[in-house]
C-alpha positions as CSV (number, residue, x, y, z in Angstrom):
1,X,-4.4,-39.3,30.1
2,X,-5.0,-38.6,26.0
3,X,-4.2,-34.7,25.0
4,X,-2.9,-32.1,22.8
5,X,0.3,-30.2,22.0
6,X,0.0,-26.8,21.6
7,X,1.5,-24.5,19.0
8,X,4.4,-22.1,20.3
9,X,2.6,-19.1,20.0
10,X,-1.0,-20.3,21.0
11,X,-3.0,-17.8,23.5
12,X,-3.0,-20.6,26.3
13,X,0.6,-19.8,26.6
14,X,0.1,-16.4,27.5
15,X,-2.4,-16.8,30.2
16,X,-5.5,-17.8,28.4
17,X,-7.5,-20.8,29.1
18,X,-8.5,-21.9,25.3
19,X,-7.2,-23.6,22.8
20,X,-8.6,-23.1,19.3
21,X,-8.5,-25.3,17.0
22,X,-6.2,-23.6,14.4
23,X,-3.5,-23.6,17.8
24,X,-3.1,-27.4,17.8
25,X,-0.2,-28.6,17.1
26,X,-0.4,-32.7,17.2
27,X,-3.3,-34.5,19.3
28,X,-2.2,-37.9,21.4
29,X,-3.8,-40.6,22.9
30,X,-7.4,-40.8,20.6
31,X,-9.2,-38.5,23.3
32,X,-13.3,-38.7,22.7
33,X,-15.0,-35.5,22.4
34,X,-16.3,-34.6,26.2
35,X,-13.1,-36.2,27.4
36,X,-10.7,-34.5,30.3
37,X,-7.2,-34.4,28.6
38,X,-3.7,-33.3,29.5
39,X,-2.6,-30.1,27.4
40,X,1.2,-29.4,27.0
41,X,3.9,-27.3,25.0
42,X,6.1,-28.0,22.5
43,X,8.8,-29.3,25.3
44,X,6.4,-31.8,26.8
45,X,5.7,-29.6,29.9
46,X,2.1,-30.0,31.3
47,X,0.4,-26.7,31.1
48,X,-3.1,-28.3,32.7
49,X,-5.9,-30.3,32.0
50,X,-8.7,-28.9,29.9
51,X,-12.2,-30.3,28.4
52,X,-12.1,-31.6,24.9
53,X,-14.7,-30.9,22.1
54,X,-13.3,-31.8,18.3
55,X,-16.7,-30.4,17.1
56,X,-16.1,-26.9,18.9
57,X,-14.0,-23.9,17.6
58,X,-12.8,-24.2,21.1
59,X,-11.1,-28.0,21.1
60,X,-9.9,-27.4,24.6
61,X,-10.6,-25.5,27.4
62,X,-8.1,-25.6,30.2
63,X,-9.6,-25.8,34.2
64,X,-6.5,-27.0,36.2
65,X,-2.9,-26.0,35.5
66,X,-2.2,-29.6,37.1
67,X,-3.5,-33.1,36.5
68,X,-7.3,-32.9,37.7
69,X,-10.5,-35.0,37.0
70,X,-13.6,-33.9,36.9
71,X,-15.1,-35.9,39.7
72,X,-17.6,-35.3,42.7
73,X,-14.9,-33.8,44.8
74,X,-13.7,-31.2,42.3
75,X,-16.9,-30.0,41.6
76,X,-18.0,-29.4,45.0
77,X,-14.3,-27.9,46.2
78,X,-14.9,-25.4,42.9
79,X,-18.6,-24.7,44.1
80,X,-17.8,-24.2,47.4
81,X,-15.0,-21.7,46.6
82,X,-17.1,-20.0,44.2
83,X,-19.8,-19.2,46.6
84,X,-17.1,-18.3,49.6
85,X,-15.8,-15.4,46.9
86,X,-19.1,-14.2,47.0
87,X,-19.4,-14.2,50.7
88,X,-16.7,-12.2,51.2
89,X,-17.6,-9.5,48.6
90,X,-20.8,-9.1,50.8
91,X,-23.0,-10.4,47.6
92,X,-26.4,-11.5,48.9
93,X,-25.5,-15.5,48.8
94,X,-29.0,-16.3,48.2
95,X,-30.0,-14.1,45.5
96,X,-27.1,-14.0,43.2
97,X,-24.5,-16.0,40.2
98,X,-22.9,-18.8,42.4
99,X,-20.7,-20.1,39.5
100,X,-19.5,-17.7,36.2
101,X,-18.5,-20.1,34.2
102,X,-14.0,-19.9,33.4
103,X,-14.3,-16.9,36.4
104,X,-14.8,-19.8,38.8
105,X,-13.0,-22.1,37.1
106,X,-15.7,-24.0,35.6
107,X,-15.9,-23.6,32.0
108,X,-19.4,-23.2,30.9
109,X,-21.1,-23.9,34.1
110,X,-23.3,-21.2,35.0
111,X,-25.4,-21.4,38.3
112,X,-27.5,-19.0,39.7
113,X,-29.2,-19.0,43.5
114,X,-32.9,-17.5,43.9
115,X,-33.4,-18.4,47.6
116,X,-33.8,-22.1,47.5
117,X,-33.5,-22.9,43.9
118,X,-30.9,-23.4,41.9
119,X,-30.6,-22.9,38.1
120,X,-28.0,-24.7,36.0
121,X,-26.4,-24.2,32.7
122,X,-24.3,-26.7,31.3
123,X,-23.3,-25.0,27.9
124,X,-20.1,-26.6,27.2
125,X,-20.1,-30.7,26.4
126,X,-18.2,-32.3,28.9
127,X,-19.9,-29.9,31.7
128,X,-23.3,-30.9,30.1
129,X,-22.1,-34.9,30.1
130,X,-21.2,-34.1,33.7
131,X,-24.6,-32.0,34.7
132,X,-25.9,-34.9,37.1
133,X,-22.7,-34.9,39.1
134,X,-23.2,-31.0,39.2
135,X,-26.3,-31.3,40.8
136,X,-25.3,-33.6,43.3
137,X,-22.4,-31.4,44.4
138,X,-25.0,-28.6,44.8
139,X,-27.1,-30.7,46.7
140,X,-24.6,-31.9,49.2
141,X,-23.0,-28.4,49.1
142,X,-26.1,-26.7,50.0
143,X,-28.5,-29.2,51.8
144,X,-28.9,-28.4,55.6
145,X,-27.8,-32.2,56.3
146,X,-24.3,-31.6,55.2
147,X,-23.2,-30.0,58.1
148,X,-24.5,-32.9,60.3
149,X,-22.2,-35.3,58.7
150,X,-18.4,-34.0,59.3
151,X,-17.5,-35.8,62.6
152,X,-15.1,-38.7,61.3
153,X,-14.3,-36.7,58.3
154,X,-10.4,-35.9,57.1
155,X,-9.4,-32.5,57.7
156,X,-9.6,-31.1,54.0
157,X,-13.3,-32.4,54.4
158,X,-13.9,-30.6,57.9
159,X,-12.3,-27.3,55.9
160,X,-15.3,-28.1,53.2
161,X,-18.1,-28.4,56.1
162,X,-17.0,-25.2,57.6
163,X,-17.3,-23.8,54.1
164,X,-20.8,-24.9,54.0
165,X,-21.5,-23.4,56.6
166,X,-20.1,-20.0,56.0
167,X,-22.1,-20.3,52.9
168,X,-25.3,-20.3,55.1
169,X,-26.3,-24.2,53.9
170,X,-29.8,-24.9,52.9
171,X,-32.0,-27.3,51.4
172,X,-32.3,-26.4,47.5
173,X,-36.1,-27.8,47.1
174,X,-35.5,-27.7,43.2
175,X,-32.9,-27.7,41.0
176,X,-33.5,-26.4,37.5
177,X,-31.8,-27.0,33.9
178,X,-32.1,-23.9,31.8
179,X,-30.2,-25.1,28.7
180,X,-32.0,-23.4,26.2
181,X,-28.7,-20.7,25.3
182,X,-28.2,-20.8,21.6
183,X,-24.4,-21.1,22.0
184,X,-24.7,-24.3,22.7
185,X,-25.2,-25.3,19.7
186,X,-21.5,-24.4,19.1
187,X,-20.7,-27.6,21.3
188,X,-23.1,-29.8,19.3
189,X,-25.4,-29.8,21.7
190,X,-29.2,-29.8,22.1
191,X,-31.1,-26.9,23.2
192,X,-33.7,-28.1,26.3
193,X,-35.1,-27.1,30.0
194,X,-36.1,-28.8,33.0
195,X,-35.9,-29.8,36.3
196,X,-33.2,-32.0,37.7
197,X,-34.3,-32.5,41.4
198,X,-37.8,-32.3,43.0
199,X,-40.9,-31.2,41.4
200,X,-41.6,-28.7,38.8
201,X,-41.6,-25.0,40.2
202,X,-44.2,-22.3,40.0
203,X,-43.2,-18.9,39.5
204,X,-41.2,-17.5,42.4
205,X,-41.2,-14.0,44.4
206,X,-37.9,-12.6,44.9
207,X,-37.3,-9.0,46.4
208,X,-34.8,-6.7,45.1
209,X,-34.3,-3.1,47.1
210,X,-37.8,-3.6,48.7
211,X,-39.3,-4.4,45.4
212,X,-41.4,-7.5,45.0
213,X,-40.7,-9.3,41.5
214,X,-42.3,-12.6,40.0
215,X,-39.7,-14.6,38.1
216,X,-40.5,-17.7,35.9
217,X,-37.4,-19.9,36.4
218,X,-38.5,-22.2,33.7
219,X,-39.6,-19.3,30.9
220,X,-38.1,-16.3,31.7
221,X,-35.7,-14.8,29.9
222,X,-31.9,-16.1,30.8
223,X,-32.3,-17.9,33.9
224,X,-35.3,-16.2,35.3
225,X,-34.2,-12.7,35.8
226,X,-31.4,-10.8,35.0
227,X,-29.4,-10.3,38.2
228,X,-26.4,-9.0,36.4
229,X,-28.2,-5.5,37.0
230,X,-29.6,-5.9,40.5
231,X,-27.0,-3.5,42.0
232,X,-27.7,-0.7,39.3
233,X,-31.6,-0.2,40.0
234,X,-31.4,1.9,42.8
235,X,-28.2,3.4,41.3
236,X,-30.2,4.7,38.7
237,X,-33.2,5.4,40.7
238,X,-31.6,8.3,42.5
239,X,-32.0,10.4,39.7
240,X,-35.6,9.9,39.4
241,X,-36.7,12.1,42.0
242,X,-39.6,14.6,40.2
243,X,-38.4,13.0,36.9
244,X,-40.4,12.1,33.7
245,X,-38.5,8.8,33.6
246,X,-38.5,6.4,30.7
247,X,-37.3,2.5,30.6
248,X,-36.7,1.5,26.9
249,X,-36.6,-2.7,27.1
250,X,-38.4,-2.6,30.1
251,X,-38.1,-6.7,30.1
252,X,-40.0,-7.4,33.6
253,X,-40.2,-3.6,34.8
254,X,-37.5,-3.5,37.2
255,X,-35.7,0.2,36.2
256,X,-39.1,1.5,35.3
257,X,-40.2,0.2,39.4
258,X,-37.2,1.5,41.3
259,X,-38.0,4.6,39.7
260,X,-41.5,4.7,40.5
261,X,-40.9,3.8,43.8
262,X,-38.0,6.5,44.4
263,X,-40.6,9.4,43.6
264,X,-40.6,9.7,39.8
265,X,-43.2,11.8,38.2
266,X,-44.1,10.0,35.3
267,X,-42.7,6.4,34.4
268,X,-43.2,4.7,30.9
269,X,-41.9,1.2,30.4
270,X,-41.5,0.0,26.7
271,X,-41.2,-3.2,25.6
272,X,-42.0,-5.4,22.5
273,X,-42.5,-8.9,24.0
274,X,-45.7,-9.2,25.4
275,X,-45.2,-12.0,27.9
276,X,-42.8,-9.2,29.6
277,X,-45.3,-6.3,29.2
278,X,-47.6,-9.3,31.5
279,X,-45.0,-9.8,33.7
280,X,-44.3,-6.0,34.6
281,X,-47.5,-5.1,34.9
282,X,-48.0,-8.0,37.3
283,X,-44.5,-6.8,39.2
284,X,-46.0,-3.3,39.4
285,X,-49.4,-4.4,40.9
286,X,-47.5,-6.3,43.2
287,X,-45.7,-3.0,44.3
288,X,-48.7,-0.5,44.2
289,X,-46.6,1.3,41.6
290,X,-48.1,3.3,38.8
291,X,-46.6,2.6,35.5
292,X,-47.6,3.0,32.0
293,X,-46.7,0.1,29.5
294,X,-46.3,0.4,26.2
295,X,-46.2,-3.1,24.2
296,X,-44.1,-1.9,21.4
297,X,-40.9,-1.8,19.2
298,X,-38.2,0.6,21.2
299,X,-37.0,2.1,17.9
300,X,-40.8,2.9,16.5
301,X,-41.3,4.1,19.9
302,X,-38.3,6.5,20.4
303,X,-38.9,7.5,16.0
304,X,-42.7,8.4,17.5
305,X,-41.7,10.3,20.3
306,X,-38.9,12.2,18.9
307,X,-41.8,13.4,15.9
308,X,-44.2,14.4,19.2
309,X,-41.5,16.3,20.6
310,X,-41.4,14.4,23.4
311,X,-39.4,14.9,26.6
312,X,-37.7,13.1,29.4
313,X,-35.9,14.0,32.0
314,X,-34.3,10.5,32.8
315,X,-33.9,8.0,30.2
316,X,-32.5,4.0,31.0
317,X,-31.5,1.9,27.8
318,X,-30.8,-1.5,28.8
319,X,-31.2,-3.5,25.2
320,X,-30.8,-7.4,24.8
321,X,-27.2,-8.3,23.3
322,X,-27.3,-6.9,19.6
323,X,-24.8,-9.3,18.1
324,X,-23.4,-13.0,19.6
325,X,-20.7,-13.0,16.5
326,X,-17.8,-10.8,15.9
327,X,-19.3,-10.9,12.3
328,X,-22.6,-9.1,13.4
329,X,-20.6,-6.1,15.3
330,X,-21.1,-3.5,12.7
331,X,-24.5,-3.8,11.9
332,X,-24.9,-3.6,15.9
333,X,-22.9,-0.5,16.7
334,X,-25.1,1.0,14.2
335,X,-28.3,-0.3,16.0
336,X,-26.9,1.2,19.3
337,X,-25.9,4.8,17.4
338,X,-29.6,4.9,16.3
339,X,-30.7,4.4,19.6
340,X,-28.8,6.7,21.7
341,X,-28.8,9.3,19.2
342,X,-33.0,9.2,19.5
343,X,-32.5,9.0,23.5
344,X,-30.1,12.1,23.7
345,X,-32.8,14.0,21.5
346,X,-35.5,13.1,23.7
347,X,-33.4,14.2,26.7
348,X,-34.5,17.4,28.4
349,X,-31.8,20.2,28.9
350,X,-29.7,18.3,31.8
351,X,-31.4,15.2,31.8
352,X,-29.7,11.9,32.7
353,X,-29.3,8.8,30.5
354,X,-28.6,5.2,31.9
355,X,-27.2,3.0,29.0
356,X,-26.2,-0.4,28.8
357,X,-24.4,-3.4,26.7
358,X,-24.5,-6.9,27.4
359,X,-22.3,-7.7,24.0
360,X,-19.4,-9.4,24.5
361,X,-18.0,-8.0,21.1
362,X,-18.8,-4.6,21.8
363,X,-15.6,-3.6,23.6
364,X,-16.0,-0.5,26.3
365,X,-13.5,1.8,24.0
366,X,-16.1,0.6,21.5
367,X,-19.2,1.4,23.0
368,X,-17.6,4.9,24.6
369,X,-16.5,6.2,21.2
370,X,-20.3,5.3,19.9
371,X,-21.6,7.2,22.6
372,X,-19.5,10.2,21.5
373,X,-20.4,10.0,18.2
374,X,-24.1,9.7,18.7
375,X,-23.8,13.2,21.0
376,X,-22.2,14.6,17.9
377,X,-25.1,13.2,15.4
378,X,-27.7,14.8,18.4
379,X,-26.1,17.8,18.5
380,X,-25.8,17.4,22.3
381,X,-23.1,17.6,24.9
382,X,-23.0,15.7,28.4
383,X,-20.9,15.0,31.8
384,X,-20.0,10.9,32.2
385,X,-21.2,10.6,36.1
386,X,-19.9,7.2,36.1
387,X,-19.3,3.5,34.5
388,X,-21.3,0.7,35.1
389,X,-19.1,-2.2,35.5
390,X,-20.0,-6.0,35.8
391,X,-21.3,-7.3,39.4
392,X,-19.0,-9.0,42.0
393,X,-20.9,-12.3,41.1
394,X,-20.2,-11.7,37.6
395,X,-15.9,-11.7,37.9
396,X,-13.6,-11.1,35.2
397,X,-10.6,-12.7,34.3
398,X,-8.2,-10.2,33.2
399,X,-6.3,-12.8,31.1
400,X,-10.2,-14.3,29.7
401,X,-11.7,-11.1,28.1
402,X,-14.4,-13.4,27.5
403,X,-15.4,-13.7,31.0
404,X,-16.5,-9.8,30.6
405,X,-19.7,-8.9,28.9
406,X,-21.4,-6.1,30.5
407,X,-20.9,-2.3,30.7
408,X,-22.6,0.6,30.9
409,X,-22.5,4.8,31.7
410,X,-24.2,7.1,33.4
411,X,-24.1,10.5,31.4
412,X,-25.9,13.7,32.6
413,X,-26.8,16.3,29.4
414,X,-25.0,19.8,29.6
415,X,-27.6,22.4,29.0
416,X,-26.4,25.6,26.8
417,X,-24.3,23.6,24.9
């Protein structure tokens, strides 16, 4: 097997799973982009198998610490393990992220499940070249017939069949490819979306916390819905009873609708994307809930609200990622700070702010410091009620900081300070 030898101080020798181009000591065996390669240290010791792409700054991504190929059995085993892991943590197996890239040993692979619909992203070249194999693995694992063919299997195959039963096997009507994420360009990949299995789906309906949402898996943001916030809608809604609530960057309206359902006195959702506003209005009607929807840039809305001396008892800030690169971090932090200063000024004397960041390059410490700075600028004081962490179906590897992107805080203003 072709491969690379890493330099003595390469981060992969300290637990990380990536090899950057600057960490390569030498390449041997003439690997082609997308190949599985061997990783070795300077003493010729095998340190794992990885996928290779010379066009990427990350030239190798380890997926196993031993010699391993990317065949159908491998993908079935890893996906089954990932699904079983989520079941053990009481995640809704039919509405969750089934595979989260390196956190599940499949670098660049994301699989989200919406009932009988599976949405696949292959964000690395090697995995993109094998997306048909991955789709076959999904079919083999989740079709109901899989559990009916175990009579003459080996012990390892029977074990896999038992896992399939635990997962709750079902026939997937559709496997959708959502490879329109801009991060693919770093791997030299084009952006595309489409259907890999079965028919083109109409928008589907999902239910989260007694709320019904229409989801467009082919065109909606990310893979159709923000599954990483699912557990937080109810948490925030606990503070909504009788409140004047403002949902900034409302997207499809989940926070606004959860608070309206919880008895908020007034609910306003602000979102600049017209398609999202239309979806939010449809979701409000679907749940028979009243929300005032405003199609406007959030920063413009907040400036005007401050000028009008508006007051809210509960504000949610859930913006899209402000930066995709480390180089954009400074501008991102300025944007976050302005956003929070204006929100703090609009909160009532004991109001509550739920704030989130999905920017990987914004660390939790930097986010906390930004909040502190914004409180000083706004001349407000607050207590932190809780931290928001990444959902269980988006597991974090301590040795791979890149696997963690989500962070947030729930803050209560302190009156008389």
